N, C-alpha and C positions, 0 to 999 in steps of 0.2 A: 461744447466739451469735446475734446479730441478723442478720448477713449472712454466708453461707458463701463463703469465698474459695477460688479454684481454685489448683492447683499444677501445675508442669511442670518437669521436670529430666531430664537425660540420665544414663543409667547404661550406660557403654560404648556398644555400638551400638544400644541400645534407648532409648525415650522413655517416661518415666513421667509421667502427666498426668491431670488431671480430664477425663473423656471427655464430648464433646458431639456432637450431630448424628450423622453416619454412624458415627462411632467408637462412640457410645453404642448404636446399633442393633446393631453387631457384638457388643457385650458382652451384649445380650439374647439373641442367637443362641448365644453361648457358654454362657450360663446355661441355655438350653433343652437344649443338648447334654448338660450335666452333670446338672442337677437334674431335668429331665423324662425325658430319654432314658436316661441311665445310672443315676442314683440312684432315679428315679421318686418323688421327694419331692413333685412337683407334677404336675398333668395336662399332657399334651402339647397343643400348640396347633397349629392349621392353618398359621399363618404361621411356625412354628418359632422363635418368640421368647418368652422367659419374662419377663413384665412383671407387676408387681403394684402395689398402691396405694402402697407405700412409695417407689416411684420418683418420686412427686410431690414428696417433700421430701428424698430421699436424694441423695447425691453419689457418683458412681462414679469410682474411681481405677483406671486400667488401665496395663498395660505393653504397648507397641506395638513390633512388629517393624518394621524399615525398610520392609517392603512393606505395612504397614498392618494386619497381622494382630494381633488381640488375643490375647496369649499368657497373660496372667493378669490378675486383676481383684479388686476388692472394692468393695462398696457400703457407704458410711458414712452413718449416719443421725444427724442432730443431735438434741439433746434438745428442740428446738422442735417436733419431730414425734413421733408415736407410735413406740415401739420394737416390733420383732417380739416381744421378750421380754414385752411387756405383753399380748400376745394369743396368737398362734400357738404361741409357745414358753413360755407361762406354766407349763406342767407341769414345766419344768426348774427352777423356783424352789422353795425350801422354803416351808412355810406361813408366812404373815405377813411374808414378805420385802418390804421397801420399796425399790423401784427408785429409784436416784438420777437425778433429772431436772434437775440444775443445768446452767447453760450450759457448764460445763467437762467435760461428759460426753457421749459419743456411743456408737453401737452399730456393730459390725462385722458385716456380713451378706454373703452371696453371695460369700465368699472362695473363689477357685478358680484352678487352673492349667489351661490348655488340655490336655485328655486326649489330643490327637493327638501330644503331645510324649512320645516314648518313651525319650529319654535321661535317666536318673535325675539325672545331674549338672546337665544343662541345666534340668531341672524344678526342682531345688533352687535353682539360681541365680535362676530367674525368681520363685519363691516369695519368696526373700529380698528381691528388688528390689521386689516388691509390698508386702511388709511394711515396706520402707523408705518406700514411698509412703504407707502408712497412718500411719507415724511422722511423716513430713513434713507430711501433711495436718493431723495433730493440732497440730503446732507452728504452722502457718500460721493455724489456727482457734482457737488457745488452748484446746485440749482436753487435759486431763490424764488423764482416765479413760475407758476403753472397756469396754463389755460385748461379749461375743461368745458365740455358740452354735456349738459345734464337735463333730465326731465325737470320741469319747473318746480314740481312739488318736492323734488329731492333737494333742490337748492336750498329751500327753507330748512330741510332736515340737516344739511351740512352745517348751516349757520347755527342751528341749535346745538350741534355737536361741538361747536367752538371754532369752526373753520370760517374765517371772514372772507368768503367768496363773494366778490362784487360782480353783479351782472354788467356786461358791457354792450348788450344789445337787447332788442325786443324779444318777447316770447313768440315763438313761431311754431305753427302746426306743420310738422315734417311728414311728408309722404313716405311710404304708402299707408302707414298705420295712423297718421294724424296725431302723433304724440306731441305734446306741448313741450318744446325744448328751448333752452336758453344757453348762451355762451357766458362764461364767467372767468374772472381773473383772480388768482390767489397768491398772496405775498407771504412767504414763510416768516419774514421778520415781523410783520404785523400780527401774524398768528401768535408768535412767541410773546410779543409785547402785550397783547390782549389777554392771553391765558396766564401770563405771569402775574397779572393784576387780579383777574377774576377767577381763574381755575388753576392755581399753581400745582395742585396734585395731578391734574390731567397733563400739564406740560411736563412734569417730572416723569410721568409714565411714558409719554410718547417719545421723550428724548433719552430714555434709558433702555438698554437692550441686554439680553443674555445671549452671548455668542453660542455657536454650536459646540464650542469647547467648554461651556459652562461659566465663562467669565462674565461678570456684570460690568457694563460700561455705561457711564452716565455723562450727561452734558453734551450729547450729540444733537445739537440744536442749530438754529440759524447763526448763532455767534461763531460756531465752528466753520460754517460756510464762509462768513465774512473774514475770519482769520485765515482760511486757506487761500482766499482771493488775495489777501494782503501778502501772504507768503509768496504767491506766484509773482507778485509785482516787486518782491524784494524788500518789503517794509517790515514784516514780522515773520516769525517762525510759527508753525502750527503742527502738532502731531495728529495723525489720523490713524484709524484702525484699519489696516489694510487686509486683515484676516476675515473681515465680514464678507465674507463671500456673499299681496305679493307676487311679481314676475321675477323678482330678484335683481332687476336691472336698475342702475341709477345713472349711468353715463354712457354716451356713445363710444 
């Protein structure tokens, strides 16, 4: 993708959006709480913010409480930049595996829910809304495929949620905490096909948004991605909505 586009939509009382400025700083603080203090996957920092080189080209989608607290988030890395799977998490790949680096592919990293949330139902609700944000970011940016590195136990949870994430390598104990992690591959079109058959209400929910202006937009699914691709190649036209602007951890 040549230019990454932001998203923003309302989910009940929450706002799901691409984070900028002070909101992005809050996401770094949440990452530190989860990945440095709780999981100890990365070293703690004096400013209590977890930031790395991938933030230079990654986009962060977060779920905001009305008071501005970041309740959940994910960092999405476009194929124009290096994936974490190409370096830090290369051990999760089988030998001779070739990582797809086409413009329709991205990587999900730093996916987490705020560990201060103790209500399991609320935590699940927030996670689903963040996953909806990941889905809508893919639609907006014409991404069909995602790589992700997750705790093995959460891969099962994702599949139960209706996300057909297929493992592409072995389960590996990652230092220093020894977390059981696995790399997986997720196809938006397969997600839509499976849920259209088995969970149509869920597909309708995840592909329908309320914009920050209050307009309800439906049909923002993988079919729109494929239509936009065809439009780029001159085959068909497609309209897009350009105004879209417990540890609690589940993904690296």
